[in-house]
C-alpha positions as CSV (number, residue, x, y, z in Angstrom):
1,X,120.2,100.2,117.6
2,X,118.1,101.5,114.5
3,X,114.9,103.8,114.5
4,X,113.5,105.2,111.2
5,X,116.3,103.8,109.5
6,X,118.7,105.9,111.2
7,X,121.9,104.2,113.3
8,X,122.3,106.1,117.0
9,X,125.1,105.0,118.9
10,X,124.5,105.1,122.8
11,X,126.4,103.9,126.1
12,X,124.9,103.5,129.0
13,X,126.6,105.0,132.1
14,X,125.7,102.4,134.4
15,X,124.2,98.9,133.9
16,X,120.6,97.9,135.0
17,X,117.9,95.8,133.6
18,X,116.0,97.2,130.9
19,X,113.4,96.5,127.6
20,X,112.6,98.2,124.6
21,X,108.8,98.4,124.5
22,X,107.9,100.4,121.4
23,X,109.6,103.0,119.0
24,X,107.5,105.6,117.8
25,X,109.1,107.9,115.1
26,X,112.3,109.2,116.6
27,X,111.1,108.3,120.2
28,X,112.9,105.3,122.2
29,X,110.3,104.3,125.2
30,X,112.4,102.4,127.7
31,X,110.7,100.3,130.2
32,X,113.6,99.8,133.3
33,X,114.0,99.0,137.1
34,X,115.6,102.5,137.8
35,X,114.2,105.7,137.7
36,X,116.7,107.4,135.6
37,X,118.5,106.3,132.3
38,X,121.4,108.1,131.4
39,X,122.7,107.8,128.0
40,X,125.8,109.3,125.9
41,X,124.5,111.8,122.9
42,X,121.2,110.9,123.9
43,X,118.3,111.5,122.0
44,X,114.4,112.0,123.4
45,X,114.0,109.3,125.9
46,X,110.6,108.8,127.5
47,X,110.5,106.9,130.9
48,X,107.5,104.3,131.3
49,X,106.8,103.0,135.3
50,X,104.5,101.2,136.4
51,X,101.8,103.6,135.5
52,X,99.9,102.9,132.1
53,X,100.6,106.8,130.9
54,X,103.5,108.3,129.4
55,X,103.7,111.9,129.6
56,X,105.9,113.5,126.8
57,X,106.7,116.9,129.0
58,X,107.7,115.5,132.5
59,X,111.1,114.2,132.7
60,X,113.4,113.7,136.1
61,X,116.3,116.1,135.8
62,X,120.0,114.6,135.7
63,X,123.1,116.1,137.5
64,X,124.1,119.5,135.4
65,X,127.1,117.7,133.9
66,X,125.1,115.2,131.7
67,X,123.7,118.5,130.4
68,X,126.6,120.5,129.8
69,X,128.1,117.8,127.9
70,X,124.6,118.0,125.2
71,X,126.0,121.5,123.3
72,X,126.7,122.1,119.5
73,X,130.4,121.8,120.4
74,X,129.8,118.1,120.7
75,X,127.5,117.6,117.8
76,X,130.4,119.3,115.8
77,X,132.9,117.6,117.3
78,X,131.0,114.1,116.5
79,X,130.1,115.1,112.9
80,X,134.1,115.5,112.4
81,X,134.6,112.3,114.0
82,X,132.2,110.7,111.1
83,X,134.3,113.0,108.6
84,X,137.3,111.3,109.4
85,X,136.1,107.8,109.4
86,X,134.2,108.3,105.7
87,X,137.5,110.3,104.4
88,X,138.6,107.6,102.3
89,X,135.0,106.3,101.3
90,X,133.6,106.1,98.4
91,X,131.7,109.0,96.4
92,X,128.8,106.6,96.4
93,X,128.8,105.8,100.0
94,X,129.2,109.5,100.7
95,X,125.9,110.0,99.3
96,X,124.1,107.6,101.3
97,X,125.4,109.6,104.7
98,X,124.3,112.7,103.5
99,X,120.7,111.1,102.7
100,X,120.9,109.5,106.5
101,X,122.1,113.2,107.7
102,X,118.8,114.5,106.3
103,X,116.8,112.3,107.6
104,X,118.2,112.6,110.8
105,X,117.5,116.3,110.5
106,X,113.9,115.7,109.5
107,X,113.2,113.8,113.0
108,X,115.1,116.2,114.5
109,X,112.4,118.8,113.1
110,X,109.7,116.5,114.5
111,X,111.2,116.6,118.0
112,X,111.0,120.5,117.8
113,X,107.3,120.3,116.8
114,X,106.3,117.9,119.2
115,X,107.9,119.1,122.2
116,X,107.7,122.7,122.7
117,X,108.2,123.2,126.5
118,X,111.1,125.7,127.5
119,X,111.2,123.4,131.0
120,X,112.5,120.3,129.2
121,X,115.7,119.3,130.0
122,X,116.8,118.5,126.3
123,X,114.4,121.3,124.6
124,X,117.4,124.0,124.0
125,X,120.0,121.8,123.3
126,X,117.9,119.9,120.4
127,X,116.4,122.9,119.5
128,X,120.3,124.8,118.9
129,X,121.5,121.7,117.4
130,X,118.9,121.7,114.5
131,X,118.7,125.0,113.7
132,X,120.8,124.8,110.7
133,X,119.9,121.7,109.3
134,X,116.3,122.5,109.5
135,X,116.4,125.1,106.6
136,X,117.4,122.1,104.3
137,X,114.4,120.2,104.9
138,X,112.6,120.0,101.4
139,X,109.0,121.2,100.8
140,X,107.1,118.2,101.3
141,X,109.0,117.6,104.8
142,X,107.5,121.3,105.9
143,X,104.3,120.4,104.5
144,X,104.0,117.1,106.8
145,X,105.8,119.0,109.7
146,X,103.1,121.8,109.0
147,X,100.4,119.2,109.4
148,X,101.8,117.4,112.6
149,X,102.4,121.0,114.4
150,X,98.4,121.9,113.4
151,X,97.7,118.5,115.1
152,X,99.9,119.3,118.4
153,X,98.6,122.8,118.6
154,X,94.8,120.9,119.4
155,X,96.7,119.2,122.3
156,X,95.3,120.7,125.5
157,X,96.8,123.9,127.7
158,X,98.3,121.6,130.1
159,X,101.0,121.0,127.3
160,X,101.1,117.3,127.9
161,X,100.6,114.3,125.7
162,X,99.2,111.1,127.5
163,X,99.1,107.4,125.7
164,X,97.6,104.9,127.6
165,X,99.9,101.6,127.6
166,X,97.4,99.6,125.4
167,X,97.3,102.7,122.8
168,X,101.6,102.5,122.5
169,X,100.9,101.6,118.8
170,X,99.6,105.1,118.2
171,X,96.5,105.7,115.7
172,X,98.0,106.8,112.5
173,X,94.8,105.9,110.8
174,X,94.5,109.8,110.0
175,X,97.7,109.8,107.7
176,X,97.2,106.5,105.9
177,X,96.3,105.8,102.4
178,X,93.1,104.0,101.4
179,X,93.1,102.5,98.6
180,X,90.1,101.2,96.7
181,X,90.1,97.7,95.0
182,X,87.7,97.2,92.2
183,X,89.8,94.2,90.2
184,X,92.7,92.1,90.3
185,X,95.9,94.3,89.4
186,X,99.4,93.9,88.0
187,X,102.4,94.0,90.5
188,X,103.5,96.7,87.9
189,X,99.7,98.4,88.7
190,X,99.7,98.0,92.2
191,X,103.4,99.5,92.7
192,X,102.0,103.0,90.5
193,X,98.5,102.8,92.9
194,X,100.4,102.1,96.1
195,X,103.8,104.2,95.3
196,X,106.1,101.0,96.2
197,X,108.8,100.0,93.6
198,X,108.3,96.9,91.8
199,X,111.1,95.2,93.1
200,X,110.2,95.8,96.8
201,X,106.6,94.1,96.0
202,X,108.2,90.9,93.9
203,X,110.7,90.7,96.7
204,X,108.1,90.5,100.1
205,X,106.1,88.3,97.6
206,X,109.2,85.9,97.4
207,X,110.9,86.2,100.6
208,X,107.4,86.8,102.9
209,X,105.1,85.1,100.9
210,X,106.8,82.0,98.9
211,X,105.4,83.4,95.8
212,X,107.5,83.8,92.7
213,X,105.9,86.9,90.5
214,X,106.8,89.2,87.4
215,X,105.8,93.0,87.3
216,X,102.9,92.0,84.5
217,X,101.8,89.3,86.7
218,X,97.9,89.6,87.7
219,X,97.4,89.2,91.6
220,X,94.2,88.7,92.9
221,X,92.3,91.0,95.1
222,X,92.8,88.7,98.7
223,X,96.6,88.9,98.0
224,X,96.3,92.4,96.9
225,X,94.9,93.0,100.2
226,X,97.7,91.4,102.3
227,X,100.5,93.1,100.3
228,X,98.5,96.6,100.7
229,X,97.8,95.7,104.4
230,X,101.7,95.1,104.7
231,X,102.6,98.6,103.7
232,X,100.5,100.3,106.1
233,X,97.3,101.2,104.0
234,X,93.9,101.0,104.5
235,X,92.1,98.6,101.8
236,X,88.2,99.1,100.7
237,X,86.6,96.4,98.5
238,X,84.3,97.9,95.9
239,X,81.9,96.7,93.1
240,X,83.2,98.2,89.8
241,X,80.6,100.9,89.0
242,X,79.2,101.3,85.8
243,X,79.7,104.2,83.6
244,X,76.8,106.6,83.6
245,X,78.5,109.8,81.6
246,X,76.5,110.8,78.7
247,X,76.3,113.8,76.7
248,X,74.1,116.9,77.7
249,X,73.4,120.1,75.6
250,X,75.0,123.0,77.2
251,X,73.3,125.9,75.7
252,X,69.8,125.1,75.6
253,X,68.8,129.1,75.0
254,X,70.8,129.5,71.8
255,X,68.6,131.3,69.4
256,X,70.3,128.8,66.6
257,X,68.4,126.1,68.7
258,X,66.0,123.9,66.7
259,X,63.5,121.3,67.4
260,X,65.2,117.4,67.2
261,X,64.2,114.5,66.7
262,X,63.6,112.2,69.9
263,X,65.8,108.7,70.6
264,X,63.5,106.3,71.9
265,X,65.1,103.1,73.8
266,X,63.4,99.9,74.2
267,X,64.3,98.0,77.7
268,X,62.7,94.8,79.0
269,X,63.4,91.3,80.1
270,X,64.2,88.7,77.5
271,X,61.4,87.5,75.2
272,X,59.0,90.0,76.4
273,X,58.5,91.1,72.9
274,X,60.9,94.0,72.5
275,X,61.7,93.1,68.7
276,X,58.6,91.9,67.7
277,X,56.9,95.5,69.3
278,X,59.5,97.0,66.7
279,X,58.4,94.9,64.3
280,X,55.3,96.4,64.2
281,X,55.9,99.8,64.7
282,X,58.6,99.8,61.5
283,X,56.5,96.8,59.4
284,X,59.6,94.7,59.2
285,X,60.5,91.4,60.2
286,X,63.5,91.8,62.1
287,X,62.8,88.8,64.4
288,X,63.4,86.2,62.0
289,X,66.6,87.5,60.9
290,X,68.0,87.2,64.5
291,X,69.9,83.8,65.2
292,X,67.7,82.2,67.7
293,X,65.3,84.5,67.5
294,X,67.0,86.7,70.3
295,X,68.7,90.3,70.1
296,X,72.3,90.5,70.2
297,X,73.0,93.7,69.6
298,X,72.1,97.1,69.9
299,X,70.7,98.4,66.5
300,X,68.9,101.5,65.5
301,X,66.2,102.1,63.4
302,X,64.1,105.6,62.1
303,X,60.7,106.2,61.2
304,X,58.3,109.1,60.5
305,X,54.9,108.9,61.8
306,X,52.1,111.7,61.4
307,X,50.3,113.1,64.3
308,X,48.5,116.3,64.9
309,X,49.4,117.6,61.2
310,X,53.2,117.1,61.7
311,X,55.2,114.6,60.8
312,X,57.7,113.1,63.3
313,X,61.0,111.4,62.8
314,X,61.1,108.8,65.5
315,X,64.5,107.3,66.1
316,X,64.3,104.0,67.8
317,X,67.3,101.7,69.9
318,X,66.5,98.0,70.3
319,X,68.5,96.5,73.2
320,X,69.3,92.8,74.1
321,X,67.1,91.7,77.0
322,X,69.7,89.0,78.0
323,X,71.2,89.3,81.3
324,X,75.1,89.2,79.8
325,X,74.3,92.2,77.7
326,X,73.8,94.7,80.3
327,X,76.7,97.0,79.3
328,X,74.1,97.4,75.8
329,X,71.3,98.1,77.6
330,X,73.6,101.0,79.7
331,X,74.3,102.5,76.6
332,X,71.1,102.5,75.2
333,X,69.7,104.5,78.2
334,X,72.3,107.0,78.2
335,X,71.6,108.4,74.9
336,X,68.0,108.2,75.0
337,X,65.2,110.6,75.5
338,X,62.4,108.4,76.2
339,X,62.3,104.5,77.6
340,X,60.0,102.1,76.5
341,X,59.4,99.6,79.3
342,X,58.2,96.5,77.9
343,X,56.6,93.8,80.2
344,X,54.9,90.4,79.1
345,X,51.4,90.4,80.6
346,X,52.1,86.8,81.2
347,X,55.6,86.9,82.7
348,X,55.5,90.4,84.6
349,X,58.3,91.9,86.3
350,X,61.6,90.2,86.0
351,X,65.6,91.1,87.2
352,X,66.3,92.8,83.5
353,X,62.8,94.6,84.0
354,X,64.1,96.0,87.4
355,X,67.3,96.6,85.7
356,X,65.8,98.6,83.4
357,X,64.0,100.8,86.3
358,X,67.0,101.4,88.0
359,X,68.6,103.1,84.9
360,X,65.1,104.9,84.5
361,X,64.9,106.4,88.4
362,X,68.7,106.8,88.4
363,X,69.1,108.9,85.2
364,X,65.7,110.7,85.7
365,X,64.1,109.2,82.4
366,X,61.1,109.5,80.8
367,X,59.1,106.1,80.2
368,X,55.9,104.4,78.9
369,X,55.6,101.4,80.3
370,X,54.4,99.1,77.4
371,X,52.2,95.6,77.9
372,X,53.0,93.1,75.5
373,X,51.1,90.0,74.3
374,X,47.7,91.6,75.4
375,X,46.1,89.5,72.6
376,X,46.4,86.7,75.8
377,X,43.4,86.5,77.8
378,X,45.3,86.7,81.1
379,X,43.7,88.7,84.1
380,X,47.6,89.8,85.0
381,X,47.6,93.7,84.5
382,X,46.5,94.8,87.9
383,X,49.1,92.8,89.1
384,X,52.1,94.3,87.1
385,X,50.7,97.8,88.2
386,X,51.1,96.9,91.8
387,X,54.5,95.6,91.6
388,X,55.5,98.7,89.4
389,X,54.4,100.7,92.2
390,X,56.9,99.3,94.7
391,X,59.2,101.3,92.4
392,X,57.2,104.6,92.5
393,X,56.0,103.8,88.8
394,X,52.6,104.5,89.6
395,X,50.3,104.7,86.6
396,X,47.7,107.7,85.6
397,X,44.6,105.7,86.8
398,X,45.6,105.3,90.2
399,X,47.0,108.9,90.6
400,X,50.4,108.8,89.0
401,X,52.1,110.2,86.2
402,X,53.3,106.9,84.2
403,X,51.8,106.3,80.8
404,X,50.9,102.5,80.1
405,X,49.7,101.4,77.1
406,X,48.7,98.0,76.7
407,X,49.6,96.5,72.7
408,X,49.7,93.1,70.7
409,X,52.3,93.2,68.2
410,X,51.1,90.4,66.6
411,X,47.5,92.0,66.0
412,X,48.9,94.9,65.7
413,X,46.6,96.5,68.2
414,X,47.6,99.7,69.9
415,X,50.4,100.5,68.1
416,X,49.2,103.9,66.4
417,X,48.1,104.5,70.1
418,X,51.5,104.0,71.6
419,X,53.2,106.1,68.7
420,X,50.9,109.4,69.2
421,X,51.4,108.7,73.3
422,X,55.5,109.2,72.0
423,X,55.0,112.1,70.0
424,X,52.8,113.8,73.0
425,X,55.6,113.1,75.8
426,X,58.3,114.4,73.5
427,X,56.5,117.6,72.8
428,X,56.5,118.3,76.6
429,X,59.9,117.5,76.7
430,X,60.7,120.3,74.4
431,X,63.9,118.7,72.6
432,X,66.3,121.1,71.4
433,X,70.0,121.2,69.4
434,X,72.0,123.6,67.8
435,X,72.9,122.5,64.2
436,X,75.3,124.7,63.8
437,X,77.7,123.5,66.2
438,X,80.3,120.9,66.0
439,X,78.8,117.3,66.1
440,X,79.4,115.8,69.4
441,X,77.6,112.5,70.8
442,X,77.9,108.8,71.8
443,X,79.6,105.8,70.2
444,X,77.1,103.3,70.3
445,X,78.8,100.6,68.6
446,X,82.2,99.6,67.1
447,X,83.5,96.3,65.3
448,X,86.1,95.6,62.1
449,X,84.8,95.0,58.9
450,X,87.2,92.9,57.0
451,X,86.4,94.8,54.0
452,X,85.7,98.4,55.1
453,X,88.0,98.5,58.1
454,X,87.0,99.8,61.6
455,X,83.5,100.7,61.9
456,X,81.8,103.1,64.3
457,X,78.1,103.4,64.8
458,X,77.4,106.6,66.7
459,X,74.4,108.7,67.5
460,X,74.9,112.5,67.0
461,X,73.2,113.9,69.9
462,X,74.3,117.7,68.7
463,X,76.0,119.8,65.8
464,X,75.8,118.5,62.6
465,X,78.9,115.4,61.6
466,X,79.9,116.1,58.0
467,X,82.5,113.9,55.9
468,X,85.7,115.5,56.4
469,X,85.3,116.2,60.1
470,X,88.3,115.3,62.5
471,X,86.4,113.4,65.0
472,X,87.9,112.3,68.4
473,X,86.8,109.5,70.7
474,X,88.7,108.9,74.0
475,X,92.5,108.6,73.3
476,X,91.7,108.0,69.3
477,X,91.0,110.3,66.3
478,X,90.5,110.1,62.5
479,X,89.2,112.1,59.9
480,X,85.6,110.7,58.8
481,X,86.2,109.5,55.6
482,X,82.2,108.2,54.9
483,X,79.1,108.5,56.7
484,X,76.4,105.9,56.4
485,X,72.9,105.6,57.8
486,X,71.4,102.5,59.2
487,X,69.7,101.5,55.8
488,X,73.3,101.9,54.2
489,X,72.9,104.7,52.0
490,X,75.9,107.5,52.1
491,X,75.2,110.6,53.2
492,X,77.6,113.8,53.3
493,X,76.2,114.8,56.5
494,X,74.0,114.3,59.4
495,X,72.1,116.7,61.9
496,X,70.8,116.0,65.5
497,X,69.3,112.9,66.4
498,X,70.6,110.5,64.2
499,X,72.3,107.7,64.1
500,X,75.0,106.8,61.5
501,X,78.2,104.1,60.5
502,X,81.4,106.3,60.1
503,X,84.6,104.8,58.7
504,X,88.2,106.3,59.0
505,X,89.6,105.5,62.6
506,X,92.9,103.1,62.8
507,X,91.4,101.0,65.8
508,X,87.9,100.3,67.0
509,X,86.9,103.6,69.8
510,X,85.4,102.5,72.8
511,X,82.0,101.5,72.5
512,X,79.6,104.2,75.1
513,X,82.6,106.9,75.0
514,X,81.8,110.4,73.9
515,X,82.7,111.6,70.5
516,X,83.5,115.2,69.6
517,X,84.4,117.0,66.2
518,X,87.8,119.5,66.4
519,X,88.6,122.2,64.4
520,X,91.8,120.5,63.2
521,X,94.3,117.9,63.7
522,X,96.3,119.5,66.2
523,X,93.7,120.2,68.7
524,X,92.6,116.4,68.1
525,X,96.3,115.1,69.1
526,X,96.3,117.3,72.1
527,X,92.7,116.1,73.0
528,X,93.8,112.6,72.5
529,X,97.4,113.3,74.7
530,X,95.0,114.4,77.5
531,X,93.0,111.3,77.4
532,X,95.8,108.8,77.3
533,X,95.1,107.9,80.9
534,X,91.3,107.6,80.4
535,X,92.1,104.4,78.1
536,X,89.2,101.8,79.8
537,X,91.1,98.3,80.1
538,X,89.4,95.3,79.5
539,X,89.0,94.4,83.1
540,X,86.8,91.2,82.8
541,X,89.5,90.1,80.4
542,X,91.9,90.8,83.0
543,X,90.2,89.1,85.6
544,X,90.0,85.7,83.7
545,X,93.4,85.3,82.7
546,X,95.6,83.6,85.2
547,X,96.1,85.2,88.7
548,X,98.5,84.6,91.7
549,X,96.0,84.0,94.2
550,X,97.1,83.4,98.4
551,X,97.0,79.5,97.7
552,X,100.1,79.0,96.2
553,X,100.1,75.2,97.2
554,X,97.1,74.8,94.3
555,X,98.0,73.3,91.0
556,X,95.0,74.4,89.1
557,X,94.4,73.2,85.5
558,X,93.7,75.7,82.7
559,X,91.5,76.1,79.9
560,X,93.4,78.3,77.3
561,X,90.8,80.3,74.8
562,X,91.1,82.6,71.6
563,X,88.1,84.4,71.4
564,X,87.1,85.8,67.9
565,X,83.6,88.3,67.8
566,X,81.5,90.0,65.7
567,X,81.6,93.5,67.3
568,X,83.2,95.1,70.8
569,X,79.8,94.8,72.4
570,X,79.5,91.1,71.9
571,X,82.8,90.7,73.3
572,X,81.9,92.6,76.1
573,X,79.1,90.5,76.8
574,X,81.0,87.3,76.8
575,X,83.3,88.2,79.2
576,X,80.9,89.5,81.3
577,X,79.1,85.8,81.1
578,X,82.5,83.9,81.6
579,X,83.8,86.4,84.2
580,X,80.6,84.7,86.4
581,X,82.6,81.0,86.1
582,X,84.0,79.8,89.2
583,X,87.5,79.2,88.6
584,X,88.5,77.6,92.0
585,X,88.7,74.4,90.1
586,X,89.7,74.8,86.5
587,X,91.0,78.6,85.6
588,X,89.7,80.3,82.1
589,X,93.2,81.6,80.9
590,X,92.2,84.2,77.7
591,X,95.4,84.0,75.6
592,X,93.7,86.6,73.1
593,X,90.4,88.2,72.8
594,X,89.3,90.4,70.0
595,X,86.9,91.2,67.3
596,X,86.8,90.4,63.3
597,X,87.3,87.4,61.1
598,X,89.3,85.0,62.2
599,X,92.9,85.2,60.6
600,X,96.5,83.3,60.1
601,X,97.8,85.2,62.7
602,X,94.6,83.5,65.1
603,X,95.5,80.0,63.9
604,X,99.7,80.5,64.3
605,X,99.0,81.8,67.9
606,X,96.5,78.6,69.2
607,X,99.0,76.4,68.0
608,X,101.8,77.9,69.6
609,X,99.8,78.4,73.1
610,X,97.6,74.8,72.9
611,X,94.5,77.1,73.0
612,X,91.1,76.6,71.6
613,X,89.8,78.8,69.0
614,X,86.4,80.2,69.6
615,X,84.2,82.4,67.4
616,X,81.3,84.5,67.4
617,X,79.1,85.5,64.3
618,X,82.5,85.5,62.3
619,X,83.2,84.1,59.2
620,X,86.0,81.3,58.8
621,X,87.2,81.5,55.4
622,X,87.9,78.4,53.2
623,X,91.8,78.1,53.5
624,X,91.4,79.4,57.3
625,X,89.3,76.3,57.8
626,X,92.3,73.8,56.0
627,X,94.9,75.9,57.8
628,X,92.8,74.7,61.2
629,X,92.5,71.3,59.9
630,X,96.3,71.0,59.0
631,X,97.4,72.4,62.2
632,X,94.9,70.0,64.4
633,X,93.5,73.2,66.1
634,X,90.7,72.7,67.9
635,X,87.6,75.3,67.1
636,X,84.1,75.9,67.1
637,X,82.0,79.0,65.8
638,X,78.7,80.0,67.5
639,X,75.7,82.4,66.7
640,X,74.0,82.1,69.9
641,X,75.5,83.3,73.0
642,X,74.2,81.1,75.5
643,X,75.3,78.1,73.0
644,X,79.0,79.5,73.2
645,X,78.7,79.8,77.0
646,X,77.4,76.0,77.4
647,X,80.3,74.8,75.4
648,X,82.8,76.4,77.2
649,X,81.7,75.6,80.6
650,X,81.4,72.0,79.3
651,X,85.1,71.9,78.2
652,X,85.8,73.2,81.8
653,X,83.9,70.5,83.4
654,X,85.6,67.5,81.1
655,X,88.9,69.0,82.9
656,X,87.7,68.7,86.4
657,X,89.1,65.7,88.2
658,X,86.2,63.0,89.4
659,X,85.1,63.1,92.7
660,X,82.9,60.1,94.2
661,X,81.3,59.2,97.4
662,X,82.1,56.2,99.2
663,X,79.5,53.7,100.2
664,X,80.2,51.3,102.8
665,X,79.6,47.5,101.9
666,X,81.2,45.1,103.5
667,X,83.7,44.6,106.9
668,X,86.3,42.3,106.0
669,X,89.3,40.8,108.8
670,X,92.3,39.4,107.6
671,X,92.9,35.4,108.8
672,X,96.6,34.8,107.5
673,X,99.0,36.4,105.3
674,X,101.3,34.1,102.2
675,X,103.1,35.0,99.5
676,X,102.7,34.2,95.9
677,X,105.0,35.0,93.1
678,X,106.9,37.9,94.9
679,X,103.7,39.7,96.1
680,X,101.5,38.8,99.2
681,X,98.2,37.7,99.5
682,X,96.0,38.6,102.7
683,X,93.5,35.6,103.1
684,X,90.6,37.3,104.5
685,X,86.9,36.4,105.7
686,X,83.8,38.7,104.7
687,X,82.4,38.8,108.1
688,X,79.2,41.8,106.8
689,X,78.0,42.7,103.8
690,X,80.2,41.6,100.6
691,X,83.5,42.5,99.1
692,X,83.9,43.0,95.0
693,X,86.6,42.9,93.1
694,X,86.5,46.6,92.3
695,X,86.2,47.7,95.5
696,X,87.7,50.7,97.5
697,X,89.1,49.4,100.9
698,X,90.4,50.7,104.1
699,X,93.1,49.0,106.1
700,X,93.0,49.5,109.9
701,X,95.7,48.4,112.3
702,X,95.2,49.0,115.8
703,X,91.8,51.1,114.9
704,X,94.5,53.1,113.1
705,X,94.0,53.6,108.9
706,X,97.2,52.3,107.9
707,X,96.5,52.3,104.0
708,X,93.4,53.0,101.4
709,X,93.4,51.7,97.6
710,X,91.8,49.5,94.8
711,X,91.6,45.5,95.1
712,X,93.8,44.3,92.2
713,X,93.0,40.7,92.7
714,X,89.8,38.6,94.3
715,X,90.0,34.7,94.5
716,X,88.1,32.3,96.0
717,X,89.6,28.8,96.4
718,X,91.9,29.3,92.7
719,X,89.3,30.8,90.8
720,X,89.1,34.4,90.1
721,X,85.8,36.1,91.4
722,X,83.3,39.4,91.3
723,X,82.6,39.5,94.4
724,X,82.4,37.6,97.7
725,X,79.3,37.2,100.1
726,X,79.5,37.5,104.0
727,X,80.7,34.7,105.9
728,X,83.1,33.4,103.4
729,X,86.7,33.2,102.9
730,X,88.7,34.7,100.1
731,X,91.9,36.2,98.9
732,X,93.0,39.4,97.7
733,X,95.8,41.4,96.7
734,X,96.4,45.3,96.5
735,X,99.1,47.8,96.3
736,X,99.7,46.8,99.9
737,X,101.7,44.3,101.0
738,X,102.5,44.8,104.2
739,X,99.5,42.7,105.9
740,X,99.2,41.3,109.7
741,X,97.2,38.7,110.9
742,X,94.3,40.7,112.4
743,X,93.9,43.6,110.4
744,X,90.7,44.9,109.7
745,X,89.3,46.4,106.2
746,X,86.4,48.2,105.3
747,X,85.1,47.9,101.4
748,X,83.5,50.5,99.6
749,X,81.6,51.2,96.6
750,X,82.5,54.2,94.8
751,X,79.7,56.2,93.0
752,X,80.8,59.6,90.6
753,X,79.8,62.9,91.7
754,X,77.9,65.0,89.2
755,X,81.0,67.4,88.4
756,X,80.8,70.8,89.5
757,X,82.8,74.0,89.1
């Protein structure tokens, strides 16, 4: 008999019918016909009679002879016997024995804590036997025992613990660890999370679930839930929340603080005129430079504006409005001082408008509602104001504090009014920074330039960044080699509220991460070491790649892809798009995803893995094109993200097996069966409808379906025919040759269904 992995040898003093009901820690609960169970070398045993309750401190007393046998001397004797038996055992086995004894002492200590009644028949002997062993309990066990003792101390004064029969599986939820699942995990990651060896998880998957796995294999969330539940943990599924940490100036009362320029982020739905508005403000032509006329990256611009005899430097961030660029919009909201919420008068509030409103409210941001396309003669403004009031954005005319400005970027109408409103609101906000401090701020974007190396676009939010500074971002650091403005003008330093490009990183820093300047390289290395665990994993990429699911019988086809993009933000947007594609029929396997130009190694990887190579806003050099053609690698480049999405989706649909709707067209009966050229022909009569040469038939015998398949040959007399109408006879052949007189057939036309994922 084994309890808690420890072997206890019991000898019954007499025979009776008994049944083990449950084991709880080191307690053995028995059901028996007799009232008393007496055992040699017993542990704590509770009797379960007809009643549905167990009282731990109410035991029947046995004869004194049995009590006197339980002593330290007998324990010592028993211990000596064990030592004699094991004297010739190996060192490894003796170590295991010591471990088991320690576990036994731990359990005795638990008995000591749970049973503290001096009237108990076994109490004193158990306490005496465990006095010496209890000193060896490690600190971890002591802490557990302390918590258990605190629980026992809360038991009522009658010093008895009552357990209902229906509650024999004692509720231990208070001690269970809760695991929060937000994404698929590998076996290795799951092992670390639940503190269970990887080999144990792999063994469980293979022996209990019939699933073969390796340490790096990704597990589906449903399968992870099953594993976690198996090992006794609570499972909570949660959505991955966006990181909304942002930099704030800590000391706003410093005498060294100076006024800084405001950062204004333009947010709104796609095609609501955000970039056109920015063109009108900057007097540029950005819209015509964008592929497809849509914004697909976050960009920064500077303008100087005169208001009230003062010159203001305004920094604008233009963000994409498409759904897949959510992370870019979030990064823009994290670094902004003021939001321009752009709403087209002819379109009203749309999904990304509402998303932007949520950012404004969650981060408590100041905003100006900009109604664009006001040149269109539409009376829709009141409806927009009513809709916004539902989100607590009430215009000043209706008693609120939200500023509304109607503009027409095409006619340049009210652009000056908008800029003046921006200056007024920024004056009221008292924006300050300390240019004497070491620089700090946020990485907006990062990418790989084939000539310059890794480039990071960042916004300096406090201090002054200089060429030669040691900068850290997450687990990366570098010495700044070059500083460039958005206009590609090289500068030696950059103060607060400025957007610059820097060179010097050996890898691309995580877009959206905070950066700061360290005093020296040693400090930077220590900072990076402390942030190694904070390195962000590419969750969408992990969740897209091949994963193990509970449905081990499925044989899902895979589409292997290698994706190269221009920037990290573009890659994030593509992954966010692809992760929303249903993969129940076709599994996406992203062999590699990165940013930069397509290289020789990308082509070699595509050849080795049989992958399709896809580029987004990337250059393909002539020799790379020749290499792709020579190795017959499928590749395609895109400059509009939704064209890329459509292409990948169509590739997946091409791999989907066709599905058909069956349309009944005729009923047929078998009149006779004869052989021809070693094949069997069914002589049939079409009773109703018709029969076609390409019909799909169900064969029934005694009202039971015995075969289904296609007709391979259809003849009338000796002539091949395409179809036979009702009340006519014919001969047919198929891959079924067990025809019998009296069989009936149903003929179907198969209509191909539209393929779906």
